[in-house]
C-alpha positions, -999 to +999 in steps of 0.1 A: -811+381-036-803+381-075-765+378-072-766+350-053-799+334-067-780+309-092-754+297-067-764+263-056-775+256-093-741+261-110-723+251-077-712+213-090-709+228-126-681+251-112-665+226-092-662+200-120-645+228-142-623+239-114-615+203-106-606+192-146-585+229-143-567+212-114-559+178-131-549+199-164-521+219-147-511+186-125-509+166-162-488+196-175-465+194-147-459+158-144-452+162-185-426+190-180-408+169-152-405+138-168-395+156-202-366+172-179-359+142-164-354+126-195-380+094-177-405+085-208-415+052-202-422+028-232-447+005-226-438-036-238-460-059-253-468-082-228-491-103-249-488-140-259-488-148-295-515-166-311-495-195-322-483-205-290-495-227-262-503-210-229-484-231-203-478-226-165-445-212-170-464-181-188-488-177-160-462-181-131-432-163-146-442-137-173-409-117-174-394-148-187-388-148-221 
């Protein structure tokens, strides 16, 4: 009984470690795939400057510059 004594008490910790390992592996795989294809997406700053007045046009058509 000594071998299985702490199974239930450490089960959740082991599950979390496995999940973290799985997610880390998946993230590395995705990064490698994106680097291979050159699909690095750059985020655009879509905020409205403070000195501009927010109009209905800004709200309905945010892609218009």
